N, C-alpha and C positions, 0 to 999 in steps of 0.2 A: 395137169401134172406134166405133160409133155413141154409145155411153155416153160414152166418153173425149172424143169430139169435142164432144159436147153440154156436158160439163162444162167443156171448154176455152172454149166460147163464153160460158158463164155466168160464169166468173170473169174473163175478159177484159172483159166488159161491166162486171162490178162494179169491177174494179181500175183501170179507165180513170177512174171517178169517185171512188174512194176517197181518193186524195191531196187531192182538192178538199174532201172532208169532213173529213179529218184536220187539214189545215192550219187549219181553223176552231178546233179544240181547241187547236192550237198557238198560235193568236192570243191566247187568253184564258188559257192555262195550265190546270193541272189543278184549280185552285179552282172553276172553272165546271163541271166534269165531272158532279158530282151532279145539276146542273140538266138537262144533256143526257141523262144516263142516265136520270134520272127520267121526263122527257118521253117517252123511248123506251120505258120500261117500261109506261107508261100506254097509249101507242099499241099496244104489243104485246098487252096485256090486251084492248083493245077489238078487235083483229083476231083474237085466238084463237077466240072463238066463231064468227066468220065462217068461218075455216078448217074448224072442227068441223062447221059446218052443211053446207059444201061436201063434206067427207068423208062424212057421213051421207047425203046426198041424191044425189051424182052419181057415175057411174062413174069410173074412174081417168083416163081420157083427158080427160074433161070437166073434172075436178078440176084437172088441169094447164093446160088451155086457159083456164079462167076465172081461175085464180090468176096466171099469167104475164101474161095480158092486163091484169089490174088494175095490175100494177106497170109495165108498159110505157106505159099511159095516163098513169099518175102521173109517169112520167119525161119524157114528151113535154111535159107540162104545165110542167115546170120550165124548159123552154127559153126561153119568152118571159119568165119571171119573172127569170132571170138577165140577159136583155137590158135589163130595166128595174130592175136591182139598185139604182141610185142613188136611184130613186123609192121603192122598197119599203124599203131600209135593209139594210145588209149584215148586221147583227147578227140581225135578224128572220129575213131569208131564210136565213141561215147556221144558225140554230137549227133552223128547219123542215127544212132539207135535211140536216142531221146526223141528225135523227130518222128522216126517211124513208130515208136511205142505210142506216142500221143496221137498220131493220125489213126493208127490201128484201133485204139480205144474209141475215138470219136465216131468213126464211121461204122464199126461193127455193132456198137451199142445203139447208135442211132438207128441203123437199119432193122435191128431186132424189134425196137419199140415202134418203128413205122409198121412193121408187120403186125404187131400186137393191136396198134390202133386200127389197122385194116380189117382184122378178123373178129374183133369183139365190138359190141354196141357200147353206147355211152353208159347204160344201166349195168351192163356186165362189167365194164371197166371199174366201176365204182366198188363192186364186190370183189373182183379178181386180181386187179392190177397190184395191189399191195402184197397179195399172196404170191404172184409171179415174181414180184420184186424181192420177195422174202427168199425165193430160190436163188436169185442172184446174190443176195447178201450172204447166204451160206457159202457160196463159191468164193466170195470176197474174203470170207474168214479162212476158208480152206487154202486159198492160194498163198497168202503170207505165211501160214504155218508150214506148208511144203517148202517154201523158200528158205525160211529161217532154220528148218531142220537139215536141209540138204545143201545149201550153198557152200558151207565149209567143208562138206564131204565129197562132193562131185564137181563143184565149180559151176559156171554159168551155162556153158554149151548143153549139158544134158537136161538143164531146166528148160531150155528153148525147145528141145525135142518134146518133152512132156507137154509143154504149152501147145505146141502144134498139134500133137494128137488129140488133145482135148478140144481144141477149136475145130478140128475135123469132125469129131463126133457131134459137136453142137450143130455143125452145118447139116449132117444127116438128119438130126431131130428136127431142124428147121423145115427140111424138105417134107418131113412126115407131117408136121403141124400145118403146113400150107396145104398139103394134100387133103388132110381131114377137113379144113375150112372150105375147100372147093366143092366138097359134096354138098354143103349147105347153100353156097352161093357160087355156082360155077363160073359166072361171067366175071366175078371179082378178081379172079387170078390172071386176067388178060393183061397185056402190056397197057400201061397208062396212057402212053402217046403224049401229045402236046409239045410244048416248046422245050428246047434243051435246057435253057437258063430261066424257066418259069419260076423256080424257087427264089431266085434273086428278085425278079419283079414283084413277087407276091409280098416279100418283105416291105416293100415300099408302097404297095397299092392296097393291101388288106389290113384293116385295123387290127384284127386278132394277131396276125403274124408280127405286126409292128410292136404290139405290146409284148408278145413272147420274145422278140428279138431284144427289146429294151430290158426285159426282165433277166434274159440270159446275160446281158452285159453287166447289169447291176450285181446279180448273185455271183457272177464269175469274178467281179471285182473283189468282192469280199473273200471268196475262196482263194484267189491268186495272191492277195495280201497275206493271208495266213500261211499259204504255201511258201512264199518269199521269206517270211520271218522264221519259218522252220528251217529253210535252207541255211540262213545265217546261223541259227542256233546249232545245226548240225556241223557247220564248218568249224565252229568255235569249240564245240565239245567232243567231237569224234575225229580221230586221226586217220584211221585205216578205211579202205573201201568196205571191207567185210563188216566192221563195226557200224558204219553208216547204213549199210543194206539191212543189217539185223535191226537197227533202230527204226528204220522206215517200215520194216515188216511188222514190228511190235505196234507202231503207230497205226498202220493199216488195220491190224487186228482189233485194236480199241475202237477206231472209227466204224468199222463194219459191225462190231458187236453192238454198238449203240444203235446203228441202223436196223439191225435185226430186232433189238428190243423195241424200238418204236413201231416196227411193222407188226409185231405179234401183240402190242398193247394198244396203241392209240391211232395209228395211221388209218387202218381199215374202218375203225369207228368214225373218225373225223370224215373221211370220204363218203361214207354211207349216210351219216347223220347230219353233218354239217355242209358237206358238198366239196367239191374239188377246189373251189376258190379259197376255202380256208386251209386246205392243204398246201396252198402256195404261200398264204400270208403268215401262217403260224411260224415257219422256219425264219422268215425275215424279222419277225418280232423277237424271236430267241436270239438271233445274231445281233440285233441291235442292243439288247440288254447286255449280252457278253461283251460287246465292243465298248460300251460305256463303262463297264467294270474295268476293262483293261486300261482304258484312258485314265481312270481315276487311281487304280492301284499300281500300275506298272506291269513289269514283265514277271513278277514272281509273288506268290502268296504263301503264307505259312499255314500248314495244317498239321496239327499235333507235332509241331517242332520240325517238320520236314518242308524244305523249300520245293514248291512245285511250279513249274514254268506255265504261266498263263498262255504262252505262245502255243505250246502243245495242246492245252486244254481248248484254246480257240480253234485250232485245226481240228481236233476231235469233234467238237460240237458243230462247227460249220459244215463239215463234210458228212458227219453222221446224220444231221437233220436233212441234209440235201439228199442223201440216198434213201433215208428212211422214211421221208414224208414228201418233200418237194418234188422229186422226180416222178414217183408214181402219180401224184396229182397233176403235174403238168402234162405228163404223157396221156393221161386220161382225157384231158381237154381236147386233144387232137382227134378223139373219135367222133367229135361233132363237126369235122371239117371234111372237105372233099378229098378224094384219094390223092389227087395231085398235090394238094397242100400237105397231106400226111407224109408223102415220100419226099418230094422235092423241097417244099418249103421248110418242113421239119429239119430235114437233113442239112439245108444251108444254115438255118439257125443254130444248130447243134454242132456244126463243124467250123464253118468259115467265121460266123459271127463270134462264136466262143473263142476261137484262137486270135481274132482280131482284138478282142477284149483283153487276152492275156498279154498280148504285145503292148497294148496302150497302158495297162495297169502296171506291169513291171517296169516300163520306161518311166512312168510317172512316179514310181517309188524311188527310182534312182535320183530323179530330179528333185524330189522332196528330201531325200538324204543329203544331196549337194546343198540345199537350202537349210541344212541343219535342222530339219523337222524331226524330233524325237519319236519314240514308240508311242507316247500318249497322244501327240498330235495326229499321227498316222491313224491311230484307233478312232480318235474323234471324227476325223474325216470319213472313215469307213462306217461309222455309226450313222452319220448323215446319209450315206448312200443306202444303208439298210432301211432307213425311214422312208426313202423314195421307193424302194422296192416293195414296201407294204402297199403304198397307193397303186403302184403299177400291177401288183398282183390282183388287187380288187378289180382294176379296169380290164385285165386280161380275162379274168373269170366271167365277168359280165358280158364281155364282147363274145366270148365263146358260147355263152348261154343264149345268144340271140338266135341260134339255129336249133329248133326242137330236135330231140333225140330221133323222133320218127322220121323227120327229113333226112337226117344223116344216114339213118339206116336205109331209106329208099335209095339215096344216093349211091350207098355201097352196093345194093343189088343191081341198080342200073349200070 
């Protein structure tokens, strides 16, 4: 319950400000996304050694304290910046905020799940991770609702204050969760030590992390394609910043509602009965099927006489299945790895590798656009990527399964 409540607060805090970040990409369209993601990738690379240094030097609770405090202070610094937006310039402030919001999401969520993989065994993860993720999905629904209801009344700056307060509460709960776990395994809370850049090395030397990094790139490619198409859709159909913010808030609500529905219906059953590997493979199969549909039918379908954009449907399904099944399943796989891999390797894969994929994919989309590749062609290419993700998902699950649950548990206690 503590873990689920903590994740609820984290994602509520993030999704309060996510529509503000996303409407900036909607204002410029997908053509500027390589700039946004390139700057985010550079910022992620600069912060990765800092996180590695904290992991090496500080015990688990101090790691969470310093990391979360850093992002809270940064968030508070944006409050006066948005109050003087006219003097700073919307484009400059928007670019900086997009980069910070992306880095904030990557590191905070990754650190949370690193802690979860550290304190729960593999068997416990099968039963509990979908329920913990469900708490986060509830926050991911609450956040957009708060933003859509309040943005036209109070503006952006007060939303940042609310988000910072919720993030502070989540940090306090994380410290409580870590303290509770220390009672069962006191030595597991010690500083991990080791090399500062061990996570980078492990991606190239450990088969499991190689597959997880490749899986991240493939799934991120699909998600980024959908995100870029939505950015172009928003630019074409919505004129004002408030309208785009509200549209993205509604989109997030639909995505996260699908995620919640999956977690209360099929995800926990899949993880317990079929295993974590199928929790990774099934979303890739769903993405492949939908992308083939987009390639065949184009951007719109008719249901009961109403035109519905398949671009928005694609975004809802891709991200909904990612949050509803793929993320709990992939995070559960890390319970079978060593502590250094869970913190350093996992963090590198879910930050630097992720944003590198964003940069490559958005740049590739612009090149394909220049080559006159239409929506159908882009969807067909993405369908091929999803097919590869199915195979990589099987390989990642089998590689993680090479280490028995008991061995991973002994490693955690040691």
